[in-house]
C-alpha positions in Angstrom: 164.7 102.9 22.5 162.6 103.2 19.5 160.8 100.7 17.5 163.5 100.6 14.7 166.3 100.4 17.2 164.4 97.7 19.0 164.2 95.6 15.7 167.9 96.0 15.0 168.9 94.8 18.3 166.5 91.8 17.9 168.2 91.0 14.4 171.7 91.3 16.1 170.6 89.1 18.9 169.3 86.5 16.5 172.4 86.4 14.6 174.5 85.9 17.6 172.3 83.3 18.8 172.6 81.5 15.4 176.2 81.6 15.7 176.4 80.2 19.2 174.2 77.3 18.2 176.6 76.4 15.2 179.5 76.6 17.7 177.8 74.4 20.0 176.5 71.8 17.4 178.6 69.1 18.7 176.9 69.0 22.2 175.6 65.5 23.1 172.4 64.7 24.9 172.9 62.7 27.9 170.8 59.5 27.7 170.6 57.9 31.1 167.9 57.1 33.8 169.1 59.7 36.5 166.8 62.1 38.0 166.5 65.3 36.0 166.6 67.5 39.1 169.3 67.8 41.5 167.0 68.2 44.4 164.1 65.8 44.4 160.6 67.0 44.8 159.1 66.4 48.4 157.2 63.0 48.7 154.1 62.6 50.8 150.8 60.9 51.0 149.6 62.8 48.0 152.7 63.4 46.0 150.8 64.6 42.8 149.2 67.4 44.9 152.4 69.0 44.6 151.5 69.8 40.9 149.1 72.5 42.2 151.3 73.9 45.1 153.2 76.9 44.1 155.5 76.4 47.1 156.9 73.2 45.3 158.6 75.6 42.7 160.6 77.5 45.7 163.8 75.2 45.2 163.7 76.0 41.5 163.4 79.8 41.9 166.3 82.0 42.3 166.1 84.8 44.7 165.8 88.3 43.2 168.4 90.7 44.3 168.0 94.2 45.4 168.0 97.4 43.6 171.5 98.6 44.3 173.1 97.5 40.9 172.5 99.3 37.6 170.1 98.1 35.0 172.6 97.2 32.5 174.5 95.0 35.1 171.2 93.5 36.1 170.2 92.6 32.6 173.7 91.2 31.8 173.6 88.9 35.0 170.0 87.8 34.1 171.0 86.9 30.5 174.1 84.8 32.0 171.8 82.9 34.3 169.3 82.4 31.5 172.1 80.9 29.4 173.6 78.7 32.1 170.0 77.3 33.0 169.4 76.6 29.3 172.6 74.7 28.8 172.0 72.7 32.0 168.3 71.8 30.7 170.0 70.5 27.5 172.5 68.3 29.3 169.7 66.8 31.5 167.5 65.8 28.7 166.4 62.3 28.8 165.7 60.5 25.5 162.6 58.3 26.1 163.5 54.6 25.6 161.4 52.8 23.0 161.4 49.4 21.8 163.6 48.9 18.7 160.8 47.3 16.6 158.5 50.4 17.1 158.8 53.6 15.2 158.9 56.7 17.4 155.7 58.1 15.9 153.6 54.9 15.1 154.0 52.7 18.3 150.8 51.2 19.7 149.8 52.3 23.2 151.6 49.9 25.1 149.9 48.2 28.0 146.4 49.6 27.0 145.4 47.5 23.7 144.8 44.1 24.9 143.3 41.0 23.1 140.3 40.7 25.3 137.0 40.7 23.3 133.8 42.3 24.9 132.3 38.8 24.4 134.7 37.4 27.0 133.1 36.2 30.2 135.7 38.1 32.3 133.9 41.4 31.6 130.6 40.1 33.1 128.2 41.6 30.5 124.7 40.2 31.1 123.3 41.5 27.6 124.6 39.4 24.8 122.9 42.0 22.3 125.1 44.7 23.8 128.4 42.7 23.7 127.7 41.8 20.1 126.9 45.3 19.1 130.2 46.8 20.8 132.4 44.0 19.4 131.3 44.8 15.8 132.7 48.3 16.3 135.5 47.8 18.8 137.1 44.3 18.3 139.0 44.4 21.7 138.8 46.1 25.0 141.2 48.6 26.3 143.1 48.0 29.6 140.9 50.6 31.5 137.6 49.0 30.1 138.8 45.7 31.0 139.8 46.8 34.6 136.7 48.9 35.1 133.7 47.0 33.6 133.9 43.9 35.8 134.1 45.9 39.1 131.2 48.1 38.1 129.3 44.9 37.3 129.9 43.6 40.9 128.5 47.0 42.4 131.5 48.9 43.3 132.1 52.6 43.1 135.1 53.4 40.9 137.6 56.0 40.6 139.5 55.4 37.3 142.7 57.1 36.0 144.0 56.3 32.5 146.0 58.3 29.8 143.9 60.5 27.4 142.5 58.6 24.5 142.5 55.3 26.3 138.8 54.6 26.0 137.4 55.8 29.3 134.0 57.0 27.7 133.2 53.4 26.7 134.4 52.3 30.0 131.3 54.0 31.8 129.0 53.7 28.8 129.2 49.9 28.4 127.9 49.1 32.0 125.1 51.6 31.5 124.1 50.1 28.4 124.3 46.8 29.7 122.0 47.7 32.7 119.3 49.2 30.3 119.4 46.2 27.9 119.3 43.5 30.5 116.6 45.0 32.7 113.2 46.6 32.2 113.7 49.9 30.1 112.3 52.3 33.0 113.8 50.6 35.8 117.2 52.4 35.7 118.3 55.8 34.6 121.9 57.2 34.4 123.3 60.7 34.8 126.6 61.7 33.2 128.2 65.0 34.0 130.9 66.7 32.1 132.6 70.3 32.5 132.0 71.5 28.8 129.3 71.6 26.2 131.6 70.2 23.6 132.5 67.0 25.7 128.7 66.6 26.5 127.9 66.4 23.0 130.8 64.2 22.2 129.6 61.6 24.8 126.0 61.8 23.5 127.3 60.9 20.0 129.2 58.0 21.3 126.2 56.7 23.3 124.1 56.9 20.2 126.6 55.4 17.9 127.2 52.1 19.8 123.7 50.9 20.2 120.2 52.1 19.5 118.6 50.4 22.4 118.8 53.3 24.6 117.5 56.9 24.4 120.1 59.6 25.5 119.7 63.3 25.7 122.0 66.3 26.3 121.2 69.1 28.8 123.7 71.9 28.1 121.6 75.1 27.4 121.1 76.7 24.2 117.4 75.6 24.1 114.6 76.4 26.6 114.4 74.8 29.9 110.8 73.6 29.0 112.2 71.7 25.9 114.8 70.0 27.9 112.7 69.3 30.9 110.3 67.4 28.6 113.1 65.2 27.0 114.6 64.1 30.4 112.0 61.9 32.0 111.9 59.8 28.9 115.5 59.4 28.6 117.7 56.4 29.7 120.9 58.5 29.8 121.0 62.2 30.7 124.2 63.9 29.8 124.8 67.5 30.8 127.0 70.2 32.3 126.7 71.0 36.1 125.0 74.3 35.9 122.2 73.5 33.7 121.5 70.1 35.2 121.4 71.5 38.8 118.2 73.6 37.7 116.6 70.5 36.4 117.5 68.4 39.4 116.0 71.2 41.6 112.9 71.2 39.8 112.7 67.4 39.1 109.0 67.1 40.7 107.7 69.8 38.2 109.2 67.8 35.0 108.3 64.5 36.3 112.0 63.3 36.8 111.9 60.4 39.3 115.6 60.7 41.0 115.2 57.6 42.9 115.3 55.6 39.5 118.9 56.9 38.8 121.2 53.9 38.8 124.6 55.3 37.7 126.2 58.7 38.2 129.3 59.4 36.2 131.8 62.3 36.6 133.8 62.5 33.5 136.8 64.8 34.1 136.1 64.4 37.8 139.0 66.5 39.1 137.5 69.5 37.0 134.1 68.9 38.2 135.1 68.8 41.9 137.0 72.1 41.6 135.5 74.9 43.7 134.3 76.8 40.7 131.7 74.1 40.1 131.0 73.5 43.9 127.5 75.1 44.1 125.9 73.1 41.2 127.6 69.9 42.0 126.6 70.1 45.6 123.0 70.8 44.5 123.1 67.6 42.3 124.9 65.3 44.7 122.5 66.1 47.7 119.7 64.7 45.5 121.4 61.8 44.2 123.9 60.5 46.6 124.0 57.1 48.0 122.6 58.2 51.3 119.5 59.1 49.4 119.4 56.4 46.8 120.9 53.1 48.0 121.1 51.7 44.6 123.1 54.4 42.8 126.7 53.7 41.7 129.3 56.3 41.2 132.0 56.3 38.5 134.6 58.9 38.4 137.0 59.3 35.4 140.0 61.4 34.7 143.4 61.6 33.3 144.8 63.4 36.4 143.8 62.7 39.9 145.0 66.0 41.7 141.7 66.7 43.4 139.5 63.6 43.2 141.1 61.7 46.1 141.0 64.7 48.5 137.3 65.6 47.6 135.9 62.2 47.1 134.1 62.5 50.4 131.9 65.1 48.9 130.6 62.4 46.5 130.8 59.3 48.5 130.6 59.6 52.3 130.9 55.9 52.7 134.1 54.7 51.0 133.9 50.9 52.0 132.9 50.0 48.5 135.0 52.5 46.5 137.9 51.3 44.5 140.9 53.2 42.9 142.0 51.9 39.4 144.9 53.0 37.5 146.1 51.5 34.0 149.6 51.7 35.5 148.8 49.4 38.4 148.0 45.6 38.3 145.4 45.6 41.0 142.5 47.8 42.3 143.1 49.7 45.6 140.3 50.1 48.1 139.7 53.9 49.0 138.6 54.0 52.7 139.3 56.1 55.8 141.7 53.5 57.0 143.3 52.4 53.7 145.0 55.3 51.9 145.9 55.1 48.4 149.4 54.1 48.0 152.1 56.5 46.8 153.0 54.1 43.7 149.3 54.2 42.5 149.1 58.0 42.9 152.5 58.5 41.2 151.5 56.1 38.1 148.2 57.9 37.8 149.8 61.3 37.6 152.2 60.2 34.8 149.8 58.6 32.5 151.1 60.1 29.3 151.1 58.0 26.2 154.6 56.6 25.0 154.1 57.5 21.5 153.7 61.3 22.5 156.7 63.3 21.6 157.0 66.5 24.0 159.2 69.5 23.1 159.7 73.0 24.1 161.0 75.9 22.1 162.7 79.1 23.7 161.1 82.1 22.1 161.8 85.5 23.3 158.6 87.5 24.1 158.9 90.0 21.3 159.4 87.2 18.6 156.5 85.1 19.3 154.3 86.2 16.4 157.0 85.5 14.1 157.7 81.9 15.5 153.9 81.2 15.4 154.0 82.2 11.8 156.7 79.9 11.1 155.3 77.0 12.8 151.8 77.3 11.3 153.4 77.6 7.7 155.2 74.4 8.1 152.2 72.5 9.4 149.9 73.9 6.7 152.3 73.0 4.0 152.4 69.4 5.4 148.4 69.5 5.5 148.4 68.7 9.3 145.6 69.4 11.8 147.0 71.6 14.7 145.5 72.7 18.0 146.9 76.1 19.4 146.0 76.7 23.1 146.0 80.3 24.2 145.8 81.7 27.9 142.6 83.8 27.3 139.6 84.1 25.1 140.9 87.5 23.9 144.2 85.9 22.9 142.7 83.2 20.9 140.4 85.6 19.2 143.2 88.0 18.3 145.7 85.4 17.1 143.0 83.7 14.9 142.1 87.0 13.3 145.7 88.1 12.9 146.8 84.8 11.2 143.9 85.0 9.1 144.9 88.3 8.0 148.5 87.3 7.1 147.7 84.4 5.0 146.0 81.6 6.7 142.3 82.9 6.2 140.9 79.5 5.0 143.0 77.4 7.6 142.2 79.0 10.9 139.4 78.6 13.3 138.7 79.6 16.9 137.0 78.0 19.8 136.6 79.5 23.2 134.1 80.2 26.1 132.8 83.5 25.1 131.2 82.0 21.9 127.5 81.4 21.6 126.3 77.7 22.2 125.6 77.1 18.3 128.8 78.7 17.2 130.8 76.5 19.5 129.1 73.3 18.3 129.5 74.3 14.6 133.1 75.2 14.9 133.9 72.1 16.9 132.1 69.8 14.2 133.8 71.5 11.4 137.3 71.1 13.0 136.4 67.4 13.6 135.5 66.8 10.0 138.5 68.7 8.6 141.8 67.2 7.4 144.0 70.4 7.8 142.8 73.1 10.1 144.4 75.3 12.8 142.2 75.7 15.8 143.0 78.5 18.3 141.4 77.6 21.5 141.5 78.0 25.3 141.3 75.2 28.0 137.7 74.8 27.1 138.8 72.3 24.5 141.7 70.9 26.9 139.6 68.0 28.3 138.1 65.0 27.1 137.5 66.1 23.3 138.4 63.3 21.0 139.3 65.0 17.8 140.7 62.6 15.1 144.1 62.9 13.4 145.4 65.9 15.4 149.1 65.8 14.6 150.4 68.7 16.7 149.3 70.5 19.8 151.1 73.9 20.4 150.8 75.7 23.6 151.5 79.0 22.5 150.9 80.2 26.2 151.8 78.0 29.2 148.7 77.0 31.1 147.8 78.9 34.1 147.1 75.5 36.0 150.0 73.0 35.6 147.4 70.2 35.6 146.1 71.7 32.4 149.3 70.7 30.6 148.6 67.0 30.8 145.0 67.5 29.4 146.3 69.8 26.5 148.8 67.4 25.3 146.1 64.5 25.5 144.3 66.0 22.4 146.9 64.1 20.3 148.4 60.8 20.4 145.0 59.2 21.1 144.0 55.6 20.6 147.5 54.4 19.8 148.0 57.1 17.1 151.2 59.2 17.1 151.4 62.9 18.1 153.7 65.7 18.9 153.4 68.7 21.2 155.3 71.8 21.6 155.2 74.8 24.0 156.6 78.2 23.5 158.6 79.5 26.6 160.3 82.9 27.3 163.9 82.6 28.5 162.5 83.6 32.0 160.1 80.8 31.9 162.7 77.8 31.5 162.2 76.6 35.1 158.8 75.5 34.0 160.8 72.7 32.1 162.4 71.8 35.4 159.1 71.4 37.1 157.7 69.2 34.3 160.6 66.9 34.5 160.2 66.7 38.3 156.7 65.4 37.5 158.4 62.6 35.3 157.5 64.3 32.0 159.9 63.5 29.2 160.3 66.9 27.4 163.1 68.0 25.0 164.3 71.3 23.4 163.3 71.8 19.9 165.9 73.6 17.9 164.8 72.9 14.4 162.1 75.7 14.3 163.6 78.8 12.7 161.7 82.0 12.2 162.4 85.3 10.5 162.2 88.4 12.8 162.1 90.6 9.9 158.5 89.8 9.4 157.8 91.9 12.4 157.5 95.1 10.3 155.0 93.5 8.0 153.0 92.4 10.9 153.0 96.1 12.2 151.7 97.2 8.8 148.8 94.8 9.1 147.9 96.2 12.5 148.1 99.8 11.2 145.6 98.8 8.2 143.1 96.8 10.2 141.5 98.6 13.3 139.4 95.5 14.2 142.5 93.4 14.6 144.3 96.2 16.4 141.5 96.5 18.8 141.5 92.7 19.4 145.4 93.0 20.0 144.9 95.5 22.7 142.2 93.6 24.4 144.5 90.4 24.1 147.4 92.3 25.7 145.4 93.6 28.7 144.0 90.0 29.2 147.2 88.3 29.0 148.8 90.4 31.7 145.8 89.8 34.1 146.0 86.2 33.4 149.8 86.0 33.8 149.6 87.7 37.1 147.1 85.0 38.4 149.3 82.1 37.3 149.5 79.4 40.0 153.3 79.0 39.7 153.7 82.6 40.3 157.5 82.4 40.9 158.1 81.0 37.5 155.8 83.0 35.7 156.1 86.4 37.3 154.6 89.5 35.8 157.2 91.6 37.3 160.0 89.9 35.2 158.5 90.5 31.8 159.3 93.4 29.6 156.0 95.3 28.7 157.5 96.6 25.4 158.2 92.9 24.5 154.7 91.9 25.3 153.3 94.7 23.3 155.5 93.7 20.4 154.2 89.9 20.7 150.9 91.5 20.0 152.0 93.7 17.2 151.4 96.9 19.1 153.4 100.0 18.5 153.1 101.1 22.2 152.4 99.3 25.4 148.8 100.2 26.6 148.4 101.3 30.3 147.2 98.5 32.3 146.5 98.7 36.0 147.1 95.3 37.9 145.7 94.5 41.2 148.1 94.3 44.0 148.7 90.9 45.2 147.8 91.6 48.9 144.4 93.0 47.7 143.7 90.2 45.3 144.3 87.6 48.0 141.9 89.4 50.3 139.4 89.7 47.5 139.8 86.0 46.7 139.3 84.9 50.4 136.2 87.1 50.8 134.9 85.7 47.4 135.2 82.0 48.6 133.7 82.8 52.0 130.7 84.4 50.5 130.3 81.3 48.3 130.5 79.1 51.1 127.8 81.0 53.1 125.5 80.9 50.1 126.0 77.2 49.8 125.2 76.6 53.4 122.1 78.6 53.2 120.9 76.7 50.0 121.8 73.4 51.8 119.8 74.3 54.8 116.8 75.0 52.5 117.1 71.7 50.8 117.3 69.8 54.0 114.2 71.8 55.4 112.2 70.7 52.3 111.3 67.2 53.5 108.5 66.7 51.0 110.7 67.6 47.9 109.3 71.1 47.4 110.8 73.1 44.2 114.0 74.6 44.9 115.8 76.9 42.6 119.5 77.9 42.3 118.3 81.4 41.2 
């Protein structure tokens, strides 16, 4: 079928869909507390671990039939199955219960905002100067701060889980500031690790804003190793990313950094830092600062999701006798030890830490109409002067969509932030977006964790996250600190089983039907691609990167590259023809992945052996 015939078919389908929606306008949404799935998810000791397990989706996946039927009959049956699934999802929607006196989009963060002041004796702060300085900026302590600070002051290691925007940064900075202020300046150091450069700079900014009695420095790259090495020994708080900090920790003798003075080690976004992708630098750091080497050190692990922390905490703390698990959804702290597993109730509560004032929606967008839907969405948001974050699956996708939307009328409103940008570009873009009042940021999961951007009204997940855990962190960029927020995710009809999966994780997500788009704009989009070669090349790269990323999705049964139409994918990037892409076979990819992991472990064992043999603290490098 030619491009014109395809567009005609799309217009016919859109008209039929509009007529069907009008006919079904009287459908009601069931408002009860029943489970949204007929077959409940399997429960175990680590129930939340199912979020990472592709096998958990098997019960939601319909088996694919053989190839005996004709293609037209297959397509008809497939469309019928999609329509029945979509209708069932509408019937199973649960409207979140809200208190009558609270507006749906202006409600305070229930259970987190308390009337406990930082001057209260229950927080056990020893320095009155620090308490008064913080109280002037933050009148009351949030729930996670009220639960964490006293336990840290008593000498416990803590694993804290709380919703995004609940004040976790101050929860670990306040004990550090209190320690530095109440003792001699050079008697204690603190090490704060974060997975991204933007989060490191945000933590540094918060540390410098609350008090002036401490000296904090950032180690993220972008400057010479020598310059960073000179600032580390004189700093009270060292904030950095694992890769860069691992080099400085290995060369601590040459820069005069006494690791035995480290009093606190903080892992912000701990589940991401304990991911295998950070294993080499993290183990290099932990071997030097663990409690087995420094008896006085205390560890604090913070995250909004706990999928990996509890299973890998033994890497950080070999002795769990003085380690406590804290959740804002629980009233007591739970001891984490070999003989006392964390209860299922605490794990479930931590896994569903989503602010109540966050409104989650999904929109069913056919693959070929995604650009038109994106244009309609951004046009509404810009007209209302709202700040928006749009998450894409790859760096190439964020680059293309930023360039393309800039070419079709949003030139002054769009920005992009991704991992392929240079250090200074990333920081300047992030700073510009934070200070703006009406901007659209196209980004990847590099901005999904920890960033506190004020006044973000909408989070659009243009592409579903490759890791379902990232869904929680993406939507956490809005509805922060008792503010209202809305999120939306674009899903192809073949991807609707992802909604069932989210609901099985107690996510309250509803279908959004108010977003309307004009598919006739596709012809204008094609003309833009024909006139701008740079945008056209970016679209081709984004198409290739999208297919490779889609193939590697954790929930491969839901996001199956074999189920998508390549012509529709090409149309979603405004390409006339689908470029030829060679995808790796799954069997070869699995063998390659296993071999890569095996080689990483072998390298780690060799480096660890070298470190243990260096009894006198010889210089060791990761290179």
